[in-house]
N, C-alpha and C positions, 0 to 999 in steps of 0.2 A: 633561645631564651631559656632561662632556668625554669620558670614556671609561668603559667598564665594566671593572672590574678583576677578572679571574678568576684564582684561585689554585689551581694544581695541587699537591696535597700528596703529596710523595714518589712521583711516578709511577714512579721506578725500582724501588720496592718494591710499590706498589699501582697496577699498570697492565696487568694481564693481560687477554687477550681483547679487545684494542683499546680498552680503556677510555679511553686518552688521546685517542681520537677525540671524546670528549664536549666537550673544550675547543675543538677545531677546528670542531665543529658549531655551538657557540655563536657563535664568531667569524664563521662563514659566515652564520648567520641574522641576526646583528646587522649585519654589513657590507652585506648586501643591502638594509638599510633605512637605510644611511648612518650607522650607529652604529659607533664604534670600540671594539674589545676589546683591552685590554692583558693578555696572558697572562704570569703570573709563576709559574715553577716553583720549588717549595721542595724542595731536595735533602736527603737524609738528613744530619742534623747541623746543618742550618740552622733558624733560628727561623721559625715561621709568622707572617707579618705580620698586623697587626690592621686594615689599611686595605683589605682585599678587599671586593668586593661579593658574590662568589659563590665558594664553596670546593668543590673537586672531590676526592673520594677514590674510587679504583677497587678492583678485586679484587687478591688476592695469595695466594701459597702460605703455608703455616702459619708457617714461620720468618720470612718477610718480614713477615707480618701481626703477629707478636709483636714484632718489632723496631720496626715503625712505631708500634704502640700504646705501647711503652715510651718512645720518643722524644717522642711527642705528650703523654704524661703529664708527662714531665720539663719540656718546653717550656711547655706551658700556653697557647700562643697560639691554638690552635683553640677551646679552651673559652672563652677570653675573647671571641673573635669571635662565638661562639654567644650568649654573654651579651649582646652588643651587638645581637643580632637579625640577624646576617648569614646569608644563605641558604647552605645546605650541601646538596650532592647527593652521596650515598655509595652505592657499588655493592658488593654481595657482602661481601668481607672488610672493606671500608671501613664498611659498615653494621654488621657485627658488633662491630668495635672501639669503635664509638660507644656500645654498650650497656653493661650492668652487668657482664656476663661474656662471654667468648668462649673457644673451644677452640683451643689452640695445639698445638705439636709434641708428639708422643707422647700426644695426647689430654689434655694438662694443661688444667685449667680456670683461665683467667687473668682478672685484673680488667681490665675495659674502662674507657673514659673516663667512663661514667655520664651521657652527654649525652642518651640516650634510654632509655625504660623498656622494655628488651628484653634477654633473655638468650639466648645461643646454646647449643644442645644438639645432640647427634648425631641424624641421621636414621636410619631403619631401613635405608635404602640410599641411595646417591648419587643426587641429582637431576640429571639431565642431559638436554638436548634443548631443542627449541623451546618457548616459553612465550607464552601470550596472557593478558593481564590486562585486565579492565574496571576502570578507575580513576576516581577523583574527586580533583581538586586545584584549590583556589582557585575552586570553583564551576563548574569545567569538566569535562565528561565526556570521558574519554580511553580509547582502545583501545591498549594498549601491547603491542608485540611484541619479542621478543628471544630470547636463549639463556641458559639456566641451567646451571651446573655447580658443585654444592656438595654436600659430604657433611655439612655442619652447617646446621641451620636456626635460626630465631628464634622464640621465644615472646614475644608482646607483652604488656606490662603495661597497666594502665588509663590511664596518662598519655599514651599514644600511640594512634593508630588505624591500621588498615591503609591502605596506599596504594590497594589494589584487591582484587578477587576474581579468583581464577584460573579461566580458562575452559579452558585447555589447559596441562598441565605440573603442577608440584608446588608451587612458591612457598615460603612461609615455613616450613611444617612439615607433618608427616604428619597431624596431628590436625585440621587445618582447611584451608580453601581460600583463605586470605588471602595477599597478596603485598605485600612492602615495608611501609613505615611512614611516617607523617607525625607529627612532634611539633614544634610551634613553627615555627622557620625551617628545620628539617631535613627533607629528603625522602630516603628510602632505598629501595633495591630490590635484588633479586637479578638483574636483567636486564642482561646484556651485549649487545653488538651491533655497534658501540657504541650504547648506549641512545639518545642524542640524535640520532644520524644516522638511525636507523630510526624515531624518534618525534619529528619536528620540532615537533609540537603541544606536547609536553612542554617542549622547548627554549624555545618561545615563552612558555609559562607562567612558566618560571624567569626569562626575560629581563624579562617584565613586572614581576616581583617587584622587580627592581633598577633598571629603567629607566622604568617606567610604561607607558602605552598605547603600542602598536606599530602602525605603519601596515601595511596588508595588503601581501602580496607578489604580484608577478607570478606567474601559474600556472606559468611555466616553471621557477621555483625549486623547485616541488613535484614535478615529474614523476618524478625518480629515486627520491625517498623513497617516493612512492606506489607505484611499481612494486616496490620492494624490500619494502615492507610487504605488498603483495598476495601476493608469493611466500611470505612467512612465514605468512600467514593461510591460504593455499590448500594448501600442500604440507607434508609431514612433514619431520622434522628433516634427514634425509640429502639428500633432493631439494631442500629449501629452501636448505640451505647451499651445495650445488653450484651451484644457479641464482644465488644471491646472489653467490658468488665470481665467476661469469661476468660479472655486471653490474658488479662492482667493477673487473674488468680492462678492460671496455669504457670505463668512466667515466674510468679513469686514462690512456687513450691520448690 
């Protein structure tokens, strides 16, 4: 293929906790293999194009989430892309608005896009902190690390399955130990981080969905991600985040 077309959907509304870094992680992983990624940002009020290969939705506050859902319902482009089997990665609020219902400002229950069989309901208390999930996607076993911060959880229906099981943290809801969901071409999770920077194996699974088999990378491309993951697996939330922030500062110099 000439280029992998990645569509960032309303990152100005759905881009909290560095979720925009997911697009950059995909571009880095693809570029290290000689593959080009064209990033297209859909701003609020613009139509979602149908020619994307991979669509990204991030987290957002209640008002921004409700506005994003309303515009996506009116536009219909994301739903048509899903009908065509395009791959979607949705994080936190992005995951919730893809479901049948989600909780908006003032705890109003709002209608979601209905693209996945899940409904969002309030948790007993806010889920916040480091999270580790043992996941399965496209036949590959994944250990996913990240950070969750949500007061609303997701109850999954029979048409979708969990992305994984929680080893540390809260995940989808108080009543089970599941995390995220998979339904058709949609992959969704509560993990911030950004998710794909901390979990390059998942980034590669998504890239294979749209580009086919991928050549192996030189181990030097993996060093920073492995170090950052080890920090999250080894340390608690506060220590892990402080250590990770230090690694990021060194990386940026």
